[in-house]
N, C-alpha and C positions, 0 to 999 in steps of 0.2 A: 199760090195762097194769094188771097184777098188782101186789100190794103186793110180791110176794115177787122177780119181777123186776126191780125196784130196788134197786140195790145201797144195804145196810145205811148206807152213810155221809153217801148224799144224803138218807134219810130224814127228813123233819121230824121235829124234838126235841121234848120238852115244854117247856115254857117255864124251867123251874128249870135246864134241863142246859146250855142256850143260851151260858152264860158265868160266868166268876168273879163273886164276891160280892165286895161292898167291904170285909169282914173278912179275905176271903184275899187280897186284892190287898195292905192294909196289912199284914198278917203279911208273904206273900211278900218286899216291900220293905223290911221289919225285919229279917230275916234276912240279905237281901244288904247291907246296910248296917252290920251286924254282921261278916259276912264281910269288908268294904272295909275296916272299922276295924282288925280285924287283919291284914290282910295290907298295909295300906301302911307298918306300921315294918320288915315284916321287907322290905318291897323297900327300903327306903331304907339298911336294912343292906347287904343284898347290894351297890347301887351302890356304897358306902361302902367296901367290902371289895374292889370291884373297882380303884376307882379307886386304893386303896393298894395292890393287888398289882402294875398299874401304875407307880405311883409306886418299889416298890423294881427293878423292869425299868428303867427311865429311869434310875437311878440306879447301878446297876448297868452300865449301856451307857457311860454318862459316866467312870467310874469306873474302868472298862476300859480306855477308850481313853486317860485319861489315864496311866496305869500301862503302857501300851504306848508313848506320847511320852516318857514316863521311863526305862523300857527301850532304847529308841533313842538316847536320849540318853546314858546309861551307855556303850553299847556304841559309841557313837561315829558313830553311822550319819548322825545329821544333828546339821547345829552347832547348838549355843548357846550364849547370853549366859553370864557366870560367876554374876550376881545371881541367875537364878532357879533353880539348885540342878539344873536338868534337867528341869524341868516347864513346862508349856505356858506363854505368856506369858499367852495369855489362850482362851477357847471355839471361837471364829472362826476360830482358828492349828486348831484340830482337826478341822474344818468346810474350811478352803483350803488346807490340806496345809503341808507343808515341804518344799522338795528333800534329796534323798539326798545325800552326800557321793559324788562323783565321776561324778552325772549330772547335766546341766548343764541339762534343761528337764523333769525329770519330778519333780514333786510325789506327795507319800505322803501321803493323806487317811487321818485316823481314825477320821472321821465323818461319814456322807451329810449330816445338820443336827444343829441342837442340837434334841435332843427338847423339847416340851411338859409342862409340870409339870400334872401331871391335877389337881395341889390347886388350883391357878391359874388353868391354862387358859392360861398366856401364857410364852415361852420365857427368862424370866427367873430365873435359877436363885443362890443364895447363893453367894458362893465365900470359900474360904476359902485364904489361901496358907501357905508354909511360915513366914513372917515373922509372920505374925501371931499374936497370943497364942490359946491353945489355947478358952479362953471366949469371944472377942470374938467380935459379929455383922455386924463390918464388915470389908470388905474393903480392904488395903494396897494391891492392886494391883501388886503383883511378880512374882508367878506364881500359876497355878490349882495348888493341891494338895489340891484336895474341895471337893465340890460338895454344895449341900445347897437341900429346899424353901424359897420364901419365905414359907409359909402358918404364921398365927399358930395355926392350928386344932390339935387335939389327937387321934392315932392314935387306933381301938379299943384300943391296949395303954394307952394313958394318956400315951404319951411324945407329945412335939409333935412336927408332920411337921420343922421346922427341924431336929430332933435325932436325924435317922434318919442 
């Protein structure tokens, strides 16, 4: 068989063209290490920003449910106790629902479930009641006026997540 009939790809190559040299492999590896070193902090920041966005969304969902409960209580649609000022007694009440006035067995649910805090990975949220001091970190247990993350970390804006 003639050499021209064999495709160029299958022809034997000179020894120098058969593979990579050690210098080429080391330089390629060094470039990969540099690129990975630059990419890791960027990836970590993206993950952190995504979690902060999720935290903002979950706080908005919880606060909207609390406000809706308060609106229903102020309108007299749901029965309330006097010491709660129309706010839910706990977060579980928003999930379990409350009976509407005039309906015997219909519960109105404000949340499907208590969302997970993306900063801690748990469903335990910090809670404030109307009766608590504005700067207190504990919950008096009377009602749920506001929620916050229990994470001690600070956000990218420098404000601790528990103050969001």
